[in-house]
C-alpha positions, 0 to 999 in steps of 0.5 A, a space after each residue: 500499500 502506498 505510504 502516503 495513503 497509509 499516513 492519510 488513513 492514520 490521520 483520519 483515524 486520529 481525527 475520528 478518535 478525537 471527534 468521538 472522544 470530544 464532541 460538541 454541538 454546533 448551535 444553528 438555532 433554538 426551537 420554540 412553540 406558540 399556541 395560536 388562538 387563530 388556528 386553534 393549534 400549537 405551532 412550532 418555529 425555530 430561531 437563529 440569532 445573529 452572531 452579534 446578538 449577545 455581544 455586549 458591544 451590539 446590545 443597542 442593535 435591533 435586527 430585521 426579521 427574515 421569516 422562512 415558510 416551510 421552515 423544517 425544509 429550508 431553515 438550516 440552509 437559509 440560516 447558514 447563508 444569512 450568517 455567512 453573508 452578514 456575520 462579522 466573522 467572514 467580513 462579507 457584510 453583503 446583507 444586514 445581520 438578521 433574526 431568521 425564523 423558520 415556521 414549521 409545517 402542519 398542513 401545507 394545503 390548508 395554510 398556503 392556499 389563499 383561495 378555496 380550491 374546488 375539487 370532486 372530493 372535499 378538501 380543506 384548502 383556502 386557509 391562507 388568510 387565516 395563516 397570514 393572520 397567525 403570522 402577523 397578529 400572533 407570531 410577529 408580536 411574540 417575536 417583537 416581545 422576546 427579541 430586539 427585532 426591527 420592523 423591517 421583515 422579509 417573507 420567504 416561500 417556495 412552491 406552495 408557500 411561495 404562492 402565499 408569499 406572492 398573495 401576501 405581497 399583493 395585499 393592500 396591507 402587510 407587516 412584511 416589507 420584502 418578499 422572496 417567492 421561489 418557483 410559486 405554485 400557480 396551478 390554481 391561478 389561471 389567466 382569469 384569476 391572475 387578471 382579477 388579482 392584478 386588478 385588485 393590486 394597490 400602490 401599497 404593494 409597490 412600496 415593498 420589494 418582490 423577488 420572484 424566481 422560476 425554475 425549469 419544469 422540463 415539459 411543463 416549463 412553458 406553462 409554469 413560466 408563462 404564469 410567472 411572467 404574466 404576473 410579473 409583467 402585469 405588476 410592472 405594467 401597473 406600477 407607476 414608477 420604477 418597479 422594485 422587483 426582479 424576476 429570474 429564471 434558473 434554466 439549470 435548476 428544477 423545482 426541488 433544487 432552486 431554493 438555496 440558489 434562488 434565496 442567495 440571489 434574491 437576498 443579494 438583489 434585495 440588499 444590492 449595494 449594502 456591502 459596499 467596500 470601505 475602499 470605495 468610500 471617498 467621503 462621508 457625503 458619498 456614503 450617506 447618499 449611497 445608503 439613502 439610495 438603498 433606503 429609497 428603493 427598499 422604502 426603509 431607513 437603512 443607515 451605513 453600518 456601524 462597523 463599516 463606518 468605524 473601519 473607515 474612520 480608523 483607516 483615516 485616523 492611522 494616516 500620518 496625514 493631518 488632513 486625512 486624520 481630520 476627515 476621520 472625525 466626520 465618520 466617527 461623529 456620523 456613527 454617534 448620530 446614527 447609533 446614539 446608544 452605542 457605547 463603542 461609537 462614542 469610545 471611538 470618537 473619543 479616541 479620534 479626538 484624543 489622537 487629534 489633541 482635543 483633550 476636552 472633547 475626548 474626555 466628553 465622549 469617553 464619558 458618554 461611552 462609560 455612561 452607556 456602558 459602566 463596564 467599559 474598562 478601555 474607557 476607564 483606562 483612557 479617562 484615567 490616563 487623561 486625568 493624569 495629564 492634568 
């Protein structure tokens, strides 16, 4: 046997022994249960919190909510993608950190069909409105009471749950701000039904973002794609301004394989530009304008991320050029304005003033940081050093 193969086998055996002797669970999320008075049953859901959620430095932060229907199927993959695209550990920062909620299935035909389907045999379809009431009147208030959630909410659905996601987008009122509908099952939405639904759409829908993905169904592909295209083009035609939406066809993916790829594309499209590199920021004004543009497109106030602004500020502060160092102040001040409850923002601003020789303002901002977090040992040390210089 080749010596290299033998060595590799021993290494693998060693790894196997280490794993068997010292195992540790990797936590992706937690399981929860809520009794629904609307549905008259207990409903399970899973929660995945952002990496920064329990960090003391991020205790002031609130997080958008991504609600994943068919959570028992999609929660793990989607929570992983969200974590990778947003966590400080990977420095991707393409999207904001989010609270991911996976809602478990009970009866898909009942919960995900907004309209009653007439069949020869009796069925329990048409409970979609009730299920949406459960999400908005019971589950969302529960989440808001238990977590530091932000009112910007995204609804994800695939197949039959994407039918309900699309329906929710087209409603006059919704607590969701963005929708990712992956290959929705429009089998019950014929041309006449689609046209009636389009006639009922109001301008409120166009204040929300819609991502619609359609997969390759082989021989049935034309019929399926036609319905998706008809809906998308119909919405586009009645939207008075720029249509905040995107439709994407995945020719090399089928109905079962498309969800993770479509979710990645959808969430990246939704937050296009959010992950701007610190290298591409030339001024505070440019950065503010950039995020104002994103906010206008998504009808929500998304401000420059605190860690991005901090990185820009420290980059300028470390420069030996006095002019560049002075520019750092504008970025650190921006963070204190956007995140007035962040002790780290005032800590950083204090460091900037100290580096520029303004002792009084350095003390003022260090003191504000300590007020927000009395346990901030770094600030205590800084204040002590500055007092000794008196």
